[in-house]
C-alpha positions as CSV (number, residue, x, y, z in Angstrom):
1,M,0.0,0.0,0.0
2,T,1.3,3.4,-0.9
3,V,1.3,5.9,2.0
4,P,-0.2,9.3,0.9
5,A,2.0,12.4,1.3
6,V,1.2,15.1,3.8
7,T,0.7,17.5,0.9
8,T,-2.0,15.4,-0.7
9,L,-3.5,13.7,2.3
10,R,-6.6,15.9,2.7
11,Q,-7.6,15.3,-0.9
12,T,-6.8,11.5,-0.6
13,L,-9.1,11.3,2.4
14,A,-11.8,13.4,0.7
15,T,-11.7,11.1,-2.4
16,A,-12.0,8.0,-0.2
17,L,-15.1,9.5,1.4
18,T,-16.8,10.3,-2.0
19,E,-17.7,6.7,-2.5
20,N,-21.3,7.7,-1.7
21,T,-23.6,9.9,-3.7
22,T,-25.5,11.2,-0.7
23,Y,-23.0,13.7,0.7
24,Q,-20.7,16.4,-0.7
25,V,-17.2,16.0,0.5
26,F,-14.8,18.9,0.9
27,A,-11.0,18.5,1.4
28,F,-10.9,21.9,3.1
29,P,-13.5,24.1,4.9
30,P,-15.7,25.6,2.2
31,Q,-16.8,29.3,2.4
32,T,-20.4,28.1,3.2
33,I,-21.0,24.8,5.0
34,M,-24.1,23.1,3.7
35,A,-26.4,20.3,4.8
36,N,-25.4,16.8,3.7
37,S,-21.7,17.5,3.6
38,V,-18.5,16.2,5.1
39,V,-15.6,18.6,5.7
40,V,-12.0,17.4,6.3
41,I,-10.5,19.6,9.0
42,P,-7.0,19.3,10.5
43,D,-7.3,18.3,14.2
44,D,-5.0,19.3,17.0
45,P,-2.3,18.1,17.0
46,Y,-2.3,18.1,13.2
47,L,1.0,16.1,12.6
48,E,2.7,13.8,15.1
49,P,6.2,12.6,14.1
50,S,6.8,9.1,15.4
51,N,10.5,9.8,16.3
52,D,13.3,12.2,15.5
53,S,14.1,10.8,12.1
54,W,11.8,13.0,10.0
55,A,13.1,11.8,6.6
56,T,12.4,8.1,7.1
57,V,9.5,7.7,9.4
58,G,6.1,9.1,8.4
59,P,4.1,11.2,10.8
60,T,0.5,10.5,11.9
61,A,-1.9,13.1,10.6
62,N,-5.0,13.8,12.7
63,F,-8.2,15.1,11.2
64,K,-11.8,15.8,12.2
65,L,-14.6,15.0,9.7
66,L,-17.3,17.5,10.2
67,I,-20.5,15.7,9.2
68,T,-23.6,17.8,8.7
69,V,-27.3,17.1,7.9
70,P,-30.4,19.3,7.7
71,M,-32.3,20.2,10.9
72,F,-35.6,18.4,11.1
73,D,-37.6,17.2,14.0
74,N,-35.7,15.4,16.8
75,Q,-36.2,11.9,15.2
76,G,-35.2,13.1,11.8
77,N,-32.1,14.9,13.1
78,L,-30.7,11.9,15.0
79,Q,-31.6,9.4,12.3
80,G,-29.9,11.6,9.6
81,I,-26.7,12.1,11.6
82,E,-26.6,8.4,12.5
83,E,-27.0,7.4,8.8
84,A,-24.2,9.9,7.9
85,V,-21.8,8.4,10.4
86,V,-22.5,4.9,9.1
87,T,-22.0,6.1,5.6
88,M,-18.6,7.5,6.5
89,F,-17.5,4.3,8.2
90,N,-18.6,2.3,5.1
91,A,-16.7,4.6,2.8
92,L,-13.5,4.3,4.9
93,F,-13.9,0.6,5.0
94,T,-14.2,0.5,1.2
95,A,-11.1,2.7,0.8
96,T,-9.1,0.4,3.1
97,E,-10.2,-2.7,1.0
98,N,-9.0,-0.9,-2.1
99,D,-5.7,-0.1,-0.4
100,T,-6.0,3.6,-0.9
101,I,-5.9,4.7,2.7
102,S,-5.2,3.2,6.2
103,Y,-6.9,4.9,9.0
104,N,-7.8,4.8,12.7
105,V,-11.2,6.2,13.6
106,G,-11.4,7.8,17.1
107,Q,-14.4,9.2,18.8
108,V,-17.5,10.5,17.2
109,S,-18.9,13.6,19.1
110,Q,-22.5,14.0,20.2
111,P,-24.8,15.6,17.6
112,Q,-25.1,19.3,18.1
113,V,-26.6,22.3,16.3
114,L,-24.2,24.2,14.0
115,S,-25.4,27.7,13.1
116,V,-23.7,28.7,9.8
117,A,-24.5,31.1,6.9
118,S,-26.7,28.5,5.2
119,G,-28.8,28.0,8.3
120,D,-28.9,25.7,11.3
121,L,-27.5,22.2,10.7
122,L,-27.2,19.1,12.9
123,S,-23.5,18.1,13.0
124,C,-21.0,15.8,14.7
125,E,-17.3,15.3,14.4
126,M,-15.5,12.1,13.7
127,Q,-11.8,11.9,14.7
128,I,-9.6,10.1,12.2
129,S,-5.8,9.5,12.2
130,L,-3.7,8.4,9.2
131,V,-0.1,7.4,8.7
132,T,1.4,9.6,6.0
133,S,4.8,10.4,4.4
134,W,6.7,13.7,4.4
135,S,7.0,13.9,0.6
């Protein structure tokens, strides 16, 4: 398996997540966040070198996937965000099967209201870490 470079990792991750036709996927925060989207955002810490030999050992890159769905009634909100999370797990699983990405999913935050220019959305964040290369 080829390890994606730090310089192309956000796009590699976004491409892996576009296996579905339900959600728009952005490799960087867009000007306007919309419903039914997934946004790849660097997490903190962003890059974690595994030792002091930067040229030979790839770092771990940490991201948050901001998952958004429209606001409906309580049942619709929760059902939509749960389906979105399952869709993201399935897309990552498919990407791993195709040897395009190797990841470690961390916690998924509780759903919460996100007020943005496009209106109120229900959102959650999924933590994800990937091994990458310096090139």
